[in-house]
Backbone as ProteinMPNN parsed JSONL, in Angstrom:
{"seq_chain_A": "MSAELKISWKKLENLTEKLVEKIPQNRFDYLLCISSGGLVIGKLVSDYMNLPLGVIAASAYKKGEKRPRDNEVIIGNTATIKPVEGRVLLLDDLVDTGLTMKKVSSHIRKNEGVEFLQTGVLYKKPKAIFQPDYWVEETSNWIVFPYEWREFSRIKK", "coords_chain_A": {"N_chain_A": [[209.378, 93.693, 64.423], [210.923, 92.417, 61.562], [211.061, 93.32, 58.046], [209.038, 91.7, 55.548], [209.901, 89.105, 53.355], [208.842, 87.949, 50.432], [208.953, 85.081, 48.639], [209.038, 83.976, 45.313], [207.983, 81.199, 43.193], [209.723, 80.925, 41.034], [212.009, 82.319, 41.961], [212.631, 80.663, 44.106], [213.382, 78.321, 42.71], [215.651, 79.331, 41.347], [217.337, 80.012, 43.525], [217.716, 77.449, 44.56], [219.122, 76.223, 42.482], [221.49, 77.73, 42.644], [222.352, 76.921, 45.178], [222.897, 74.208, 44.722], [225.052, 74.482, 42.977], [227.03, 75.268, 44.769], [227.56, 73.02, 46.241], [229.797, 70.395, 46.522], [230.211, 68.054, 43.888], [229.591, 64.538, 43.887], [230.185, 64.216, 46.558], [228.375, 63.403, 48.459], [226.299, 60.716, 49.674], [223.713, 60.581, 50.325], [220.694, 62.421, 50.745], [218.947, 64.272, 53.125], [216.031, 65.792, 54.1], [214.529, 68.398, 56.052], [211.353, 68.351, 57.271], [208.712, 70.686, 57.516], [209.572, 72.649, 55.813], [211.881, 72.039, 54.284], [211.113, 70.224, 52.346], [210.437, 70.769, 49.568], [212.812, 71.909, 48.621], [214.541, 69.788, 49.179], [213.571, 67.808, 47.392], [214.034, 69.063, 44.907], [216.886, 69.381, 44.973], [217.636, 66.721, 45.204], [216.839, 65.731, 42.698], [218.505, 67.278, 41.004], [221.039, 66.387, 41.83], [220.876, 63.695, 41.65], [220.485, 61.88, 43.826], [219.463, 59.724, 46.55], [216.609, 60.543, 48.604], [215.58, 61.317, 51.83], [213.301, 62.032, 54.544], [213.056, 63.953, 57.472], [211.031, 64.755, 60.178], [210.656, 67.778, 61.837], [210.324, 70.56, 64.056], [210.459, 73.926, 65.129], [208.685, 75.88, 65.35], [205.309, 76.866, 65.969], [202.61, 75.9, 63.969], [201.701, 78.305, 61.602], [202.521, 80.498, 63.039], [204.705, 83.258, 63.771], [206.647, 83.178, 65.665], [209.131, 81.347, 67.368], [208.868, 78.247, 69.294], [209.663, 78.141, 72.766], [212.868, 77.747, 72.913], [212.711, 75.081, 72.063], [212.729, 72.169, 70.128], [210.912, 69.995, 68.237], [211.474, 66.774, 67.306], [210.599, 64.435, 64.977], [209.715, 61.438, 63.293], [211.781, 59.647, 60.877], [211.532, 59.295, 57.443], [212.417, 57.03, 55.093], [213.713, 55.152, 52.271], [215.933, 53.548, 52.369], [218.367, 52.907, 54.982], [219.61, 55.849, 56.679], [222.746, 56.655, 55.972], [226.345, 56.775, 55.542], [227.724, 59.466, 53.691], [226.126, 62.28, 54.421], [223.907, 64.841, 53.427], [222.146, 67.322, 54.941], [219.215, 69.105, 54.495], [217.392, 72.184, 54.449], [214.949, 74.853, 54.184], [215.686, 77.271, 55.385], [217.959, 78.616, 57.826], [216.989, 79.904, 60.682], [216.7, 80.745, 63.683], [218.505, 78.807, 64.136], [218.349, 76.751, 65.816], [216.757, 74.455, 65.157], [218.217, 73.214, 63.025], [220.618, 72.739, 64.324], [219.868, 70.921, 66.402], [218.696, 68.814, 64.935], [220.821, 68.045, 63.312], [222.635, 67.088, 65.256], [221.123, 64.946, 66.21], [220.971, 63.267, 63.894], [223.675, 62.699, 63.444], [224.127, 60.804, 65.381], [223.347, 58.429, 64.306], [224.461, 55.224, 63.567], [225.571, 54.477, 61.051], [226.276, 56.852, 59.78], [228.769, 58.533, 58.238], [229.775, 61.17, 57.839], [228.281, 64.43, 58.174], [226.874, 67.188, 56.545], [225.409, 70.467, 56.07], [222.846, 72.238, 54.308], [221.184, 75.166, 53.107], [218.789, 77.511, 51.752], [218.543, 80.161, 52.713], [220.102, 82.002, 55.336], [219.995, 83.382, 58.623], [221.501, 86.253, 60.103], [221.646, 86.204, 62.889], [221.64, 83.579, 63.676], [222.364, 80.666, 65.646], [223.589, 78.532, 64.599], [225.676, 77.697, 61.937], [225.237, 76.965, 58.62], [226.794, 74.625, 56.333], [226.576, 75.04, 53.605], [225.016, 77.65, 51.89], [222.878, 80.144, 50.389], [221.834, 82.875, 50.419], [221.835, 85.613, 52.774], [219.729, 87.057, 55.199], [217.893, 89.215, 57.348], [215.257, 89.478, 57.271], [211.804, 88.426, 57.628], [210.927, 85.477, 56.07], [208.766, 84.363, 53.529], [207.993, 81.597, 51.923], [206.917, 80.235, 48.72], [205.269, 78.012, 49.123], [204.154, 78.569, 51.511], [202.455, 80.698, 51.418], [199.615, 80.738, 51.69], [199.273, 79.838, 54.334], [200.554, 81.906, 55.857], [199.125, 84.099, 55.052], [196.897, 84.148, 56.572], [197.64, 85.038, 59.065], [197.261, 87.534, 61.479], [198.498, 90.787, 61.389]], "CA_chain_A": [[209.444, 92.628, 63.448], [211.587, 92.849, 60.333], [210.269, 93.31, 56.836], [208.698, 90.381, 55.002], [210.462, 88.807, 52.043], [207.982, 86.941, 49.828], [209.718, 84.379, 47.606], [208.229, 83.354, 44.237], [208.453, 79.845, 42.794], [210.902, 81.094, 40.161], [213.114, 82.68, 42.826], [212.957, 79.429, 44.826], [214.13, 77.45, 41.775], [216.965, 79.959, 41.111], [218.115, 79.833, 44.752], [218.052, 76.036, 44.665], [220.22, 75.978, 41.511], [222.712, 78.306, 43.221], [222.775, 76.056, 46.277], [223.499, 73.008, 44.109], [226.362, 74.875, 42.438], [227.977, 75.359, 45.877], [227.766, 71.712, 46.85], [230.72, 69.577, 45.699], [229.622, 66.872, 43.271], [230.093, 63.231, 44.335], [230.598, 64.267, 47.975], [227.352, 62.859, 49.33], [225.602, 59.481, 49.304], [222.329, 60.627, 50.76], [220.104, 63.695, 51.132], [217.871, 64.207, 54.124], [215.45, 67.134, 54.234], [213.731, 68.62, 57.242], [209.963, 68.66, 56.943], [208.11, 70.741, 56.205], [210.192, 73.657, 54.959], [212.92, 71.501, 53.407], [210.593, 69.216, 51.42], [210.547, 71.172, 48.172], [214.243, 72.066, 48.35], [215.084, 68.432, 49.155], [213.188, 67.153, 46.151], [214.769, 69.674, 43.791], [218.299, 69.038, 45.049], [217.703, 65.296, 44.918], [216.752, 65.611, 41.238], [219.716, 67.855, 40.434], [222.231, 65.634, 42.198], [220.59, 62.274, 41.439], [220.747, 61.197, 45.088], [218.266, 59.349, 47.285], [216.117, 61.546, 49.51], [214.75, 60.947, 52.99], [212.679, 63.161, 55.209], [212.907, 63.921, 58.911], [210.101, 65.769, 60.649], [211.135, 68.585, 62.967], [209.724, 71.899, 64.075], [210.706, 74.833, 66.244], [207.617, 76.855, 65.274], [203.928, 76.386, 65.929], [202.073, 76.161, 62.64], [201.018, 79.577, 61.385], [203.003, 81.583, 63.927], [205.997, 83.824, 63.394], [207.603, 83.123, 66.751], [209.468, 79.958, 67.709], [208.636, 77.753, 70.643], [210.728, 78.55, 73.687], [214.07, 76.91, 72.896], [212.28, 73.696, 71.928], [212.582, 71.622, 68.787], [210.308, 68.684, 68.261], [211.997, 65.928, 66.237], [209.722, 63.289, 64.783], [210.228, 60.275, 62.601], [212.502, 59.766, 59.623], [210.951, 58.462, 56.392], [213.422, 56.744, 54.074], [213.65, 53.849, 51.622], [217.047, 52.811, 52.914], [218.868, 53.605, 56.169], [220.424, 57.046, 56.516], [224.126, 56.267, 56.276], [227.361, 57.283, 54.628], [227.963, 60.898, 53.662], [224.755, 62.798, 54.408], [223.646, 66.275, 53.335], [220.903, 67.69, 55.571], [218.713, 70.283, 53.817], [216.205, 72.869, 54.908], [214.808, 76.083, 53.412], [216.483, 78.333, 55.998], [218.387, 78.576, 59.24], [216.483, 81.117, 61.281], [217.423, 80.817, 64.968], [219.567, 77.803, 64.05], [218.07, 75.681, 66.802], [216.277, 73.248, 64.495], [219.325, 72.569, 62.306], [221.585, 72.286, 65.338], [219.359, 69.738, 67.094], [218.508, 67.725, 63.986], [222.182, 67.605, 62.931], [223.121, 66.291, 66.35], [220.306, 63.737, 66.192], [221.356, 62.436, 62.749], [225.069, 62.246, 63.66], [224.121, 59.656, 66.276], [223.092, 57.216, 63.514], [225.677, 54.441, 63.483], [226.15, 54.406, 59.717], [226.567, 58.176, 59.224], [230.221, 58.837, 58.235], [229.822, 62.599, 58.161], [227.066, 65.158, 57.862], [226.971, 68.611, 56.305], [224.104, 71.059, 55.993], [222.617, 73.228, 53.267], [219.934, 75.924, 53.126], [218.745, 78.646, 50.814], [218.764, 81.381, 53.462], [220.489, 81.949, 56.757], [219.835, 84.629, 59.329], [222.754, 86.645, 60.752], [221.583, 85.934, 64.355], [221.54, 82.141, 63.919], [223.373, 80.04, 66.503], [224.152, 77.43, 63.806], [226.07, 78.134, 60.609], [225.193, 75.851, 57.681], [227.988, 74.464, 55.486], [226.258, 75.619, 52.274], [223.884, 78.542, 51.905], [222.864, 81.011, 49.22], [221.669, 84.274, 50.778], [221.639, 85.956, 54.18], [218.8, 88.126, 55.412], [217.238, 89.211, 58.664], [213.82, 89.599, 57.004], [210.935, 87.261, 57.74], [210.807, 84.91, 54.733], [207.592, 83.564, 53.224], [208.223, 80.806, 50.726], [205.661, 80.109, 47.958], [204.455, 76.937, 49.7], [203.627, 79.068, 52.793], [201.668, 81.909, 51.2], [198.254, 80.62, 52.268], [199.433, 79.744, 55.78], [200.886, 83.19, 56.474], [198.119, 85.132, 54.711], [195.872, 84.116, 57.664], [198.147, 85.659, 60.294], [196.963, 88.95, 61.67], [199.737, 91.531, 61.616]], "C_chain_A": [[210.056, 93.183, 62.159], [210.639, 92.761, 59.141], [210.056, 91.874, 56.339], [209.265, 90.239, 53.598], [209.662, 87.658, 51.466], [208.682, 86.353, 48.607], [208.768, 83.753, 46.582], [208.762, 81.963, 43.94], [209.697, 79.942, 41.945], [212.138, 81.439, 40.996], [213.572, 81.438, 43.63], [213.781, 78.489, 43.958], [215.533, 78.025, 41.517], [217.883, 79.801, 42.334], [218.588, 78.384, 44.896], [219.182, 75.673, 43.69], [221.541, 76.529, 42.055], [223.261, 77.479, 44.392], [223.486, 74.815, 45.719], [224.888, 73.313, 43.564], [227.43, 74.966, 43.52], [228.383, 74.031, 46.469], [228.693, 70.88, 45.958], [230.021, 68.314, 45.176], [230.312, 65.615, 43.802], [230.603, 63.247, 45.773], [229.645, 63.524, 48.879], [226.745, 61.584, 48.762], [224.113, 59.613, 49.51], [221.926, 62.044, 51.092], [219.01, 63.435, 52.123], [217.357, 65.62, 54.261], [214.599, 67.21, 55.485], [212.348, 69.082, 56.823], [209.453, 69.713, 57.94], [208.813, 71.697, 55.261], [211.199, 73.119, 53.971], [212.419, 70.513, 52.347], [210.803, 69.56, 49.949], [212.026, 71.284, 47.782], [214.9, 70.687, 48.258], [214.792, 67.715, 47.851], [213.933, 67.735, 44.961], [216.253, 69.303, 43.784], [218.525, 67.574, 44.749], [217.705, 65.047, 43.404], [218.031, 66.131, 40.56], [220.917, 66.939, 40.636], [222.086, 64.122, 42.037], [220.972, 61.434, 42.682], [219.444, 60.829, 45.792], [217.922, 60.398, 48.342], [215.296, 60.93, 50.62], [214.243, 62.218, 53.635], [212.693, 62.936, 56.733], [211.991, 65.076, 59.348], [210.68, 66.459, 61.875], [210.513, 69.966, 62.913], [210.125, 72.665, 65.319], [209.607, 75.877, 66.312], [206.261, 76.162, 65.401], [203.361, 76.791, 64.574], [201.339, 77.495, 62.599], [201.446, 80.718, 62.299], [204.398, 82.01, 63.515], [206.98, 83.828, 64.564], [207.853, 81.675, 67.132], [208.982, 79.571, 69.099], [209.805, 78.168, 71.496], [211.832, 77.509, 73.747], [213.77, 75.406, 72.774], [212.174, 73.324, 70.452], [211.995, 70.236, 68.948], [210.845, 67.91, 67.05], [211.136, 64.667, 66.165], [210.454, 62.159, 64.089], [211.009, 60.636, 61.339], [211.862, 58.807, 58.638], [211.984, 58.294, 55.288], [213.156, 55.384, 53.452], [214.752, 52.955, 52.149], [217.597, 53.559, 54.135], [219.683, 54.856, 55.816], [221.835, 56.691, 56.962], [225.063, 56.885, 55.252], [227.542, 58.765, 54.81], [226.623, 61.6, 53.417], [224.782, 64.334, 54.301], [222.253, 66.532, 53.883], [220.44, 69.037, 55.029], [217.472, 70.862, 54.5], [216.088, 74.153, 54.073], [215.609, 77.223, 54.028], [216.94, 77.926, 57.384], [217.984, 79.924, 59.799], [217.195, 81.328, 62.622], [218.635, 79.873, 64.936], [219.322, 76.638, 64.961], [217.639, 74.378, 66.153], [217.434, 72.502, 63.835], [220.363, 72.021, 63.283], [221.115, 70.972, 65.991], [219.184, 68.544, 66.148], [219.863, 67.177, 63.537], [222.766, 66.667, 64.004], [222.419, 64.925, 66.416], [220.742, 62.762, 65.095], [222.772, 61.903, 62.926], [225.134, 61.04, 64.577], [223.845, 58.343, 65.544], [224.401, 56.492, 63.284], [226.337, 54.493, 62.105], [226.512, 55.74, 59.092], [228.075, 58.461, 59.377], [230.488, 60.304, 58.552], [228.572, 63.244, 57.653], [227.405, 66.611, 57.621], [225.551, 69.124, 56.044], [224.015, 72.101, 54.879], [221.246, 73.862, 53.37], [219.973, 77.015, 52.056], [219.099, 79.966, 51.511], [219.274, 81.092, 54.866], [220.324, 83.343, 57.336], [221.128, 84.95, 60.045], [222.802, 86.277, 62.237], [221.618, 84.447, 64.678], [222.672, 81.613, 64.776], [224.076, 78.888, 65.774], [224.488, 77.981, 62.422], [226.064, 76.917, 59.647], [226.497, 75.8, 56.853], [227.779, 75.143, 54.126], [224.998, 76.443, 52.424], [224.01, 79.508, 50.745], [222.8, 82.482, 49.602], [221.484, 84.421, 52.277], [220.679, 87.126, 54.258], [218.274, 88.082, 56.842], [215.738, 89.388, 58.503], [213.086, 88.292, 57.336], [210.671, 86.742, 56.319], [209.521, 84.112, 54.611], [207.828, 82.895, 51.867], [206.885, 80.575, 49.997], [204.741, 79.022, 48.491], [203.892, 77.336, 51.066], [202.67, 80.24, 52.615], [200.295, 81.835, 51.876], [198.312, 80.599, 53.805], [199.632, 81.126, 56.418], [199.951, 84.314, 56.05], [197.036, 85.198, 55.783], [196.342, 84.778, 58.945], [197.82, 87.13, 60.359], [198.259, 89.667, 62.022], [199.579, 92.483, 62.774]], "O_chain_A": [[209.73, 94.291, 61.733], [209.55, 92.194, 59.235], [210.812, 90.964, 56.681], [209.129, 91.132, 52.763], [209.772, 86.524, 51.933], [208.967, 87.07, 47.647], [207.806, 83.079, 46.952], [209.852, 81.594, 44.377], [210.625, 79.149, 42.101], [213.212, 80.892, 40.748], [214.77, 81.212, 43.799], [214.771, 77.922, 44.422], [216.504, 77.269, 41.476], [219.066, 79.493, 42.188], [219.722, 78.13, 45.304], [220.085, 74.909, 44.033], [222.582, 75.883, 41.943], [224.473, 77.357, 44.569], [224.552, 74.432, 46.201], [225.797, 72.491, 43.68], [228.611, 74.766, 43.237], [229.422, 73.921, 47.12], [228.407, 70.683, 44.777], [229.338, 67.608, 45.919], [231.498, 65.648, 44.127], [231.377, 62.372, 46.162], [230.039, 63.06, 49.949], [226.682, 61.391, 47.548], [223.331, 58.85, 48.942], [222.718, 62.799, 51.657], [218.234, 62.49, 51.98], [218.129, 66.547, 54.507], [214.021, 66.215, 55.923], [212.196, 70.075, 56.113], [209.76, 69.608, 59.128], [208.674, 71.581, 54.043], [211.36, 73.7, 52.897], [213.207, 70.018, 51.541], [211.29, 68.734, 49.176], [212.43, 70.801, 46.724], [215.717, 70.442, 47.37], [215.676, 67.084, 47.273], [214.41, 66.995, 44.101], [216.813, 68.956, 42.743], [219.51, 67.221, 44.1], [218.489, 64.242, 42.903], [218.563, 65.492, 39.652], [221.716, 66.74, 39.72], [223.033, 63.367, 42.254], [221.677, 60.43, 42.585], [218.44, 61.528, 45.656], [218.803, 61.052, 48.901], [214.413, 60.11, 50.368], [214.688, 63.322, 53.323], [212.376, 61.845, 57.207], [212.168, 66.22, 58.929], [211.133, 65.813, 62.819], [210.211, 70.477, 61.834], [210.13, 72.123, 66.425], [209.59, 76.686, 67.239], [206.097, 75.014, 64.988], [203.608, 77.898, 64.094], [200.481, 77.781, 63.434], [200.813, 81.774, 62.328], [205.172, 81.218, 62.977], [208.048, 84.43, 64.459], [206.923, 80.872, 67.213], [208.723, 80.418, 69.954], [210.857, 78.52, 70.961], [211.765, 76.538, 74.501], [214.494, 74.573, 73.319], [211.611, 74.061, 69.643], [212.512, 69.408, 69.697], [210.686, 68.344, 65.909], [210.972, 63.942, 67.145], [211.653, 61.958, 64.279], [210.919, 61.745, 60.812], [211.667, 57.633, 58.953], [212.381, 59.257, 54.633], [212.456, 54.555, 54.035], [214.551, 51.758, 52.355], [217.31, 54.745, 54.297], [220.355, 54.903, 54.786], [222.098, 56.46, 58.142], [224.635, 57.439, 54.239], [227.52, 59.274, 55.931], [226.062, 61.514, 52.325], [225.555, 65.017, 54.974], [221.274, 66.014, 53.346], [221.186, 70.014, 55.093], [216.633, 70.142, 55.042], [217.013, 74.504, 53.34], [216.155, 78.056, 53.304], [216.387, 77.026, 58.016], [218.555, 80.955, 59.445], [218.205, 82.031, 62.672], [219.641, 80.101, 65.608], [220.024, 75.63, 64.884], [218.1, 73.307, 66.549], [217.614, 71.305, 64.057], [220.916, 70.943, 63.064], [221.893, 70.025, 66.11], [219.485, 67.407, 66.511], [220.023, 65.964, 63.399], [223.312, 65.606, 63.698], [223.052, 63.895, 66.647], [220.867, 61.563, 65.346], [223.036, 60.75, 62.584], [226.127, 60.312, 64.548], [224.079, 57.266, 66.093], [225.369, 57.109, 62.839], [227.564, 54.548, 62.02], [227.013, 55.765, 57.968], [228.583, 58.608, 60.489], [231.307, 60.636, 59.409], [227.873, 62.689, 56.805], [228.143, 67.214, 58.4], [224.621, 68.346, 55.829], [225.002, 72.761, 54.555], [220.262, 73.19, 53.68], [221.029, 77.38, 51.539], [219.852, 80.78, 50.976], [218.928, 80.088, 55.488], [220.489, 84.348, 56.644], [221.797, 84.047, 60.548], [223.884, 86.06, 62.783], [221.625, 84.082, 65.854], [223.813, 82.059, 64.65], [225.05, 78.334, 66.283], [223.665, 78.66, 61.807], [226.809, 75.959, 59.854], [227.196, 76.802, 56.703], [228.701, 75.743, 53.574], [224.02, 75.988, 53.017], [225.09, 79.683, 50.18], [223.635, 83.267, 49.152], [221.041, 83.499, 52.963], [220.788, 88.078, 53.485], [218.225, 87.019, 57.461], [215.015, 89.444, 59.497], [213.671, 87.209, 57.325], [210.233, 87.506, 55.458], [209.21, 83.286, 55.469], [207.857, 83.546, 50.823], [205.826, 80.71, 50.611], [203.526, 79.118, 48.317], [203.223, 76.531, 51.713], [202.122, 80.728, 53.604], [199.879, 82.774, 52.553], [197.514, 81.25, 54.48], [198.964, 81.471, 57.393], [199.988, 85.391, 56.644], [196.333, 86.202, 55.888], [195.531, 85.055, 59.828], [198.068, 87.88, 59.416], [199.027, 89.196, 62.861], [200.521, 93.198, 63.118]]}, "name": "protein", "num_of_chains": 1, "seq": "MSAELKISWKKLENLTEKLVEKIPQNRFDYLLCISSGGLVIGKLVSDYMNLPLGVIAASAYKKGEKRPRDNEVIIGNTATIKPVEGRVLLLDDLVDTGLTMKKVSSHIRKNEGVEFLQTGVLYKKPKAIFQPDYWVEETSNWIVFPYEWREFSRIKK"}
């Protein structure tokens, strides 16, 4: 197992600002974040870019575990005020294996009103099978975001 990279709230805010700087202004009509890791990033980017935000539930990991399910991503419901349509930016905290972003992207592209879809994350892993359009840093370390500290403090090493 690789080293653990523990991210502070301040670092999370700085990474989010850097992500927003990479995203072309006025390119998107809608932001969609992947729950649960993308919730905080989605909210911050939505505020920075003044765009509506929706949430789609998806998971490739069992809660509290550091290993993904076997090539399985569970995609749940989408929570939005208006339909997901137009030019969509899909956000998450990281692309690890890439399976979640790949499957959710494919799922969203099937929406009739989606003109195009691009993806953004704070971190990407070098081994990922999916390359996001916008990202800030690359690492092979296990990342623990500040909203996960309690969850991962219970895992026995």
